[in-house]
N, C-alpha and C positions, 0 to 999 in steps of 0.2 A: 123297279122290281129287283131286289137284291138276292143274290144266291147265297144260301146258307150251307154249312157243312153237315152232312148226314152220314149215318151208317145204318143199313138195314140188314139184320140177320134173318135168314129164313131157312126153314127146314122142309125139304121135299120128302115125299114117300120114298122109301128105299126100294120099292118094287118097280120104279119106273125104268124104262129102257134108256139107253144112252141118248137116243134121239129125243125122247120125251123130256129128259132132264135138260138137254141142251136148248130145246124149244122154250121150256119154262124160264130158264136163265136169260135167254135172249129176249123174251117178252118183257121181263122185268126191266131189263136195261133199256129196251125201246120205249116203255112207258116213261121212264125218267127222261130220255132224250126228247121225246115228242112233246113233253110238257115244259121244255126250257131248261132242263137240267144237263149236267155234264158228269158222266161216269168216270171216276178217277181210277178205281181199281176193283177187281173182283177176286175175293179169296175163297177158293174151294177148300173147305176144311175136310170134307169127306163124311163117310158113314160113321156114326157114333151111337152109343147107347143112350137112350132117352132117360131122363130122371124118373119118369113115370110113363106108363103106356098112353099114347094118344091115338084115338080111333083104332085101337087094337094093335098098333105098331109099337114094337119094343125098341126099334132103331129108326134113325132118320139121317138124311143126307144134308149136311149143314153147308151154308154159303153165307158170305158177308159181302155186301156191295157198298163201296164207299163212293159218295157222289156229292156234288154241289147242285143245289136246286132251289127254286122258289117254294114257298110253303104249299102253294096250290098243286105242285107236282107230287109232293108227298101225300097229300090228301087223295089224289087220283090213284097213285101207286097203291096205297093201302086199301082203297075201295076195290080195285081190281084183284088185289091179293085175297081179300075176304071171300071172293066168289070163286077162287081157283081151288078146285077139289084136289089138286095134286100137292098142295101146300098143307103141311101139318100145323105149323106155327110161324109167326113172323113178329119182329120187333124192330122199331125204328128209334135211333138215338140222334138227338140234335146236339152239335158241338157249338157252344155259344161264345165263351170268353176266349181270350188270347191263348191262355194255357191249354185249354181243350183243343183249340184249332191247331196249335203246334203239335199236340199229341196225335191228332187226326192225320196231319201231314207226315209224321214219322211212320204211322201205321201203313199209309198208302205207299211209302217208299219201300217198306219191308215186304210188301205183297209180291 
């Protein structure tokens, strides 16, 4: 089972308390670790204006988590994210070729 390089961007509701926000971020990292992945970095981008309203929210709290994991971990992470009502949106990107992986490593260093 080989570990691949991934980045998952997710947007939390801006109305969450600090504790709820921290719990959501921790849960996402735990799902990755429990399924054989390694979290390399977490980038908290912060609250930003959304391009269009999502569930009546005009703003969202953006995060990006960089990690290495088997494909099964990504499937489980996305399954759990779909059922999380605190998440407005999420998107996962897989880095495959050497050029992309080098860019992933640079982004992790800069976080």
